[in-house]
Residue frames as a rotation matrix with the C-alpha (Angstrom) as fourth column:
MET 1
-0.704 0.183 0.687 92.51
0.457 0.857 0.240 84.99
-0.544 0.483 -0.686 127.39
ARG 2
-0.852 0.396 -0.342 90.55
-0.524 -0.658 0.541 86.01
-0.011 0.640 0.768 124.32
SER 3
-0.150 0.893 0.424 86.84
-0.269 0.376 -0.887 85.24
-0.952 -0.247 0.184 123.96
LYS 4
-0.413 0.135 0.901 85.24
0.750 0.611 0.252 83.62
-0.516 0.780 -0.353 121.00
MET 5
0.703 0.711 -0.014 83.33
0.634 -0.636 -0.440 86.80
-0.322 0.300 -0.898 120.42
TRP 6
0.397 -0.642 -0.656 86.60
-0.397 -0.765 0.507 88.77
-0.827 0.060 -0.558 120.09
ASP 7
-0.603 -0.657 0.452 87.93
0.091 0.507 0.857 86.26
-0.792 0.558 -0.246 117.64
PHE 8
0.037 0.743 0.669 84.75
0.919 0.237 -0.314 86.41
-0.392 0.626 -0.674 115.57
PHE 9
0.875 0.315 -0.368 84.97
0.212 -0.932 -0.294 90.19
-0.436 0.179 -0.882 115.33
PHE 10
0.006 -0.965 -0.262 88.64
-0.340 -0.248 0.907 90.17
-0.941 0.084 -0.329 114.67
TYR 11
-0.702 -0.322 0.636 88.28
0.390 0.573 0.721 87.76
-0.596 0.754 -0.276 111.66
LEU 12
0.365 0.866 0.340 85.10
0.853 -0.165 -0.496 89.49
-0.373 0.471 -0.799 110.50
SER 13
0.762 -0.166 -0.626 87.02
-0.161 -0.985 0.065 92.82
-0.627 0.051 -0.777 110.37
LEU 14
-0.349 -0.935 0.063 89.94
-0.235 0.152 0.960 91.10
-0.907 0.320 -0.273 108.64
VAL 15
-0.442 0.311 0.841 87.71
0.779 0.598 0.188 89.61
-0.445 0.739 -0.507 105.98
SER 16
0.669 0.743 -0.018 85.78
0.656 -0.602 -0.456 92.84
-0.349 0.294 -0.890 105.41
THR 17
0.372 -0.614 -0.696 88.97
-0.393 -0.784 0.481 94.86
-0.841 0.095 -0.533 105.06
ALA 18
-0.687 -0.609 0.397 90.28
0.105 0.457 0.883 92.34
-0.719 0.648 -0.250 102.46
VAL 19
-0.042 0.673 0.738 86.95
0.956 0.242 -0.166 92.47
-0.290 0.699 -0.654 100.54
LEU 20
0.815 0.328 -0.477 86.90
0.224 -0.939 -0.261 96.26
-0.533 0.106 -0.839 100.54
GLY 21
-0.026 -0.914 -0.405 90.53
-0.392 -0.363 0.845 96.35
-0.920 0.181 -0.349 99.46
ILE 22
-0.609 -0.098 0.787 89.81
0.520 0.700 0.490 93.88
-0.598 0.708 -0.375 96.60
ALA 23
0.394 0.901 0.179 86.84
0.842 -0.277 -0.462 96.03
-0.367 0.333 -0.868 95.60
CYS 24
0.662 -0.169 -0.730 88.83
-0.115 -0.986 0.123 99.11
-0.741 0.002 -0.672 95.49
VAL 25
-0.430 -0.902 0.037 91.50
-0.219 0.144 0.965 97.49
-0.876 0.407 -0.260 93.32
ILE 26
-0.717 0.123 0.686 89.26
0.586 0.640 0.498 95.70
-0.377 0.759 -0.531 90.88
TRP 27
0.095 0.869 0.486 86.18
0.931 -0.250 0.266 98.06
0.352 0.427 -0.833 90.71
PRO 28
-0.685 -0.432 -0.587 87.46
0.671 -0.687 -0.278 101.55
-0.283 -0.585 0.760 91.43
LYS 29
-0.854 0.434 0.287 84.88
-0.154 -0.738 0.657 103.38
0.497 0.516 0.697 89.29
VAL 30
0.077 0.880 -0.469 82.02
0.480 0.379 0.791 101.53
0.874 -0.286 -0.393 91.22
VAL 31
-0.078 -0.217 -0.973 83.59
0.997 -0.012 -0.077 102.66
0.005 -0.976 0.217 94.41
GLN 32
-0.963 -0.269 0.030 83.92
0.270 -0.945 0.186 106.22
-0.022 0.187 0.982 93.03
LYS 33
-0.516 0.826 0.225 80.31
-0.073 -0.304 0.950 106.36
0.853 0.474 0.217 91.97
PHE 34
0.203 0.577 -0.791 79.16
0.717 0.462 0.522 104.99
0.667 -0.673 -0.320 95.26
SER 35
-0.298 -0.389 -0.872 81.10
0.911 -0.388 -0.139 107.54
-0.284 -0.836 0.470 97.29
ILE 36
-0.977 0.078 0.199 79.82
0.004 -0.925 0.379 110.45
0.214 0.371 0.904 95.15
LYS 37
-0.149 0.966 -0.210 76.26
0.232 0.241 0.943 109.10
0.961 0.092 -0.260 95.62
ILE 38
0.152 0.055 -0.987 76.80
0.953 0.257 0.162 109.04
0.263 -0.965 -0.014 99.33
SER 39
-0.739 -0.565 -0.368 78.35
0.625 -0.778 -0.062 112.44
-0.252 -0.276 0.928 99.35
GLU 40
-0.746 0.547 0.380 75.49
-0.064 -0.626 0.777 113.95
0.663 0.555 0.502 97.39
ARG 41
0.233 0.896 -0.378 73.03
0.417 0.259 0.871 112.57
0.879 -0.360 -0.313 99.96
THR 42
0.382 -0.001 -0.924 74.79
0.921 0.088 0.381 113.41
0.081 -0.996 0.034 103.11
ALA 43
-0.079 -0.368 -0.927 76.55
0.387 -0.868 0.311 116.70
-0.918 -0.334 0.211 102.23
PRO 44
0.597 0.495 0.631 74.76
0.754 -0.078 -0.652 118.34
-0.274 0.865 -0.420 99.26
ASN 45
0.974 -0.222 0.053 77.11
-0.195 -0.930 -0.313 121.47
0.119 0.294 -0.948 99.40
ASP 46
0.532 -0.826 0.186 80.33
0.391 0.434 0.812 119.49
-0.751 -0.359 0.554 99.49
ARG 47
0.747 -0.298 -0.593 82.95
-0.582 -0.726 -0.368 121.52
-0.321 0.620 -0.716 97.60
PHE 48
-0.372 -0.892 0.257 85.30
-0.665 0.449 0.597 118.49
-0.647 0.051 -0.760 97.28
ARG 49
0.367 0.584 0.724 82.93
0.011 0.776 -0.631 116.54
-0.930 0.239 0.279 95.07
ASP 50
0.860 -0.100 -0.501 84.60
-0.509 -0.238 -0.827 117.74
-0.037 0.966 -0.256 91.87
SER 51
-0.221 -0.975 0.035 87.89
-0.975 0.221 -0.025 116.21
0.017 -0.040 -0.999 93.03
MET 52
-0.203 0.183 0.962 86.02
-0.325 0.914 -0.242 112.95
-0.924 -0.362 -0.126 93.62
ARG 53
0.817 0.570 0.093 85.14
-0.106 0.306 -0.946 112.90
-0.567 0.763 0.311 89.94
SER 54
0.413 -0.744 -0.526 88.73
-0.910 -0.369 -0.192 113.19
-0.051 0.557 -0.829 88.82
ASP 55
0.602 -0.336 -0.724 91.13
-0.172 0.831 -0.529 110.39
0.779 0.444 0.442 87.55
TYR 56
-0.454 -0.821 0.347 93.43
-0.447 -0.127 -0.885 111.17
0.771 -0.557 -0.309 90.58
TYR 57
-0.051 0.532 0.845 90.64
-0.987 0.104 -0.125 110.04
-0.155 -0.840 0.519 92.87
LEU 58
0.851 0.281 -0.443 90.48
-0.413 0.880 -0.235 106.77
0.324 0.383 0.865 91.03
MET 59
0.003 -0.906 -0.423 94.22
0.061 0.422 -0.904 106.23
0.998 -0.024 0.056 91.60
GLU 60
-0.542 -0.262 0.799 93.75
-0.764 -0.242 -0.598 107.11
0.349 -0.934 -0.069 95.25
ILE 61
0.556 0.761 0.335 90.97
-0.820 0.569 0.068 104.47
-0.139 -0.312 0.940 95.60
LYS 62
0.739 -0.336 -0.584 93.37
-0.135 0.776 -0.617 101.98
0.661 0.534 0.527 94.00
VAL 63
-0.349 -0.925 0.149 96.22
-0.298 -0.042 -0.954 102.87
0.889 -0.377 -0.262 96.38
ILE 64
-0.216 0.365 0.906 93.87
-0.976 -0.087 -0.198 102.52
0.007 -0.927 0.375 99.35
GLY 65
0.827 0.549 -0.125 92.77
-0.553 0.833 -0.003 99.18
0.103 0.071 0.992 98.19
VAL 66
0.344 -0.748 -0.568 96.36
0.059 0.621 -0.782 97.90
0.937 0.235 0.257 97.76
LEU 67
-0.584 -0.549 0.599 97.29
-0.539 -0.290 -0.791 99.20
0.608 -0.784 -0.126 101.22
ALA 68
0.185 0.702 0.687 94.28
-0.974 0.226 0.031 97.45
-0.133 -0.675 0.726 102.73
ILE 69
0.877 0.071 -0.475 95.23
-0.233 0.928 -0.290 94.23
0.421 0.365 0.831 101.09
LEU 70
-0.094 -0.990 -0.103 98.85
-0.076 0.110 -0.991 94.65
0.993 -0.086 -0.085 102.21
ALA 71
-0.396 0.002 0.918 97.65
-0.862 -0.347 -0.371 95.30
0.317 -0.938 0.139 105.77
VAL 72
0.692 0.693 0.201 95.51
-0.719 0.687 0.107 92.11
-0.064 -0.219 0.974 105.75
ILE 73
0.659 -0.537 -0.527 98.49
0.062 0.737 -0.673 90.13
0.750 0.411 0.519 104.50
PHE 74
-0.446 -0.791 0.418 100.72
-0.380 -0.256 -0.889 91.61
0.811 -0.555 -0.187 107.24
VAL 75
-0.027 0.421 0.906 98.21
-0.998 0.032 -0.045 90.79
-0.048 -0.906 0.420 110.00
ILE 76
0.934 0.320 -0.161 97.92
-0.334 0.941 -0.063 87.18
0.131 0.113 0.985 108.67
TYR 77
0.248 -0.921 -0.300 101.68
0.059 0.323 -0.944 86.89
0.967 0.217 0.134 108.60
VAL 78
-0.470 -0.399 0.787 101.97
-0.713 -0.354 -0.605 88.14
0.521 -0.846 -0.118 112.17
ILE 79
0.369 0.708 0.602 99.27
-0.916 0.388 0.106 85.79
-0.158 -0.590 0.792 113.39
SER 80
0.923 0.060 -0.381 100.80
-0.191 0.929 -0.317 82.85
0.334 0.366 0.869 111.64
THR 81
-0.007 -0.990 -0.139 104.29
-0.044 0.139 -0.989 83.36
0.999 0.000 -0.045 112.99
GLN 82
-0.040 0.077 0.996 103.06
-0.939 -0.344 -0.011 83.49
0.342 -0.936 0.086 116.66
């Protein structure tokens, strides 16, 4: 039997994944700037930062957002069919 705490964290993670997915699809440049800013703070000698500034990285962010949204939809579908 699941506890109410487990349900709370499950739905919280589901909502947060959906919000992050939507943010990645709608505002990929904001996500890109945020990730570069975090990378500059945590790893000042990061050699991959130049690739984070590319248009290809923006496309990766959008793809990750779409996959996150699809995962949330799939989980909701599985829960609703039980």
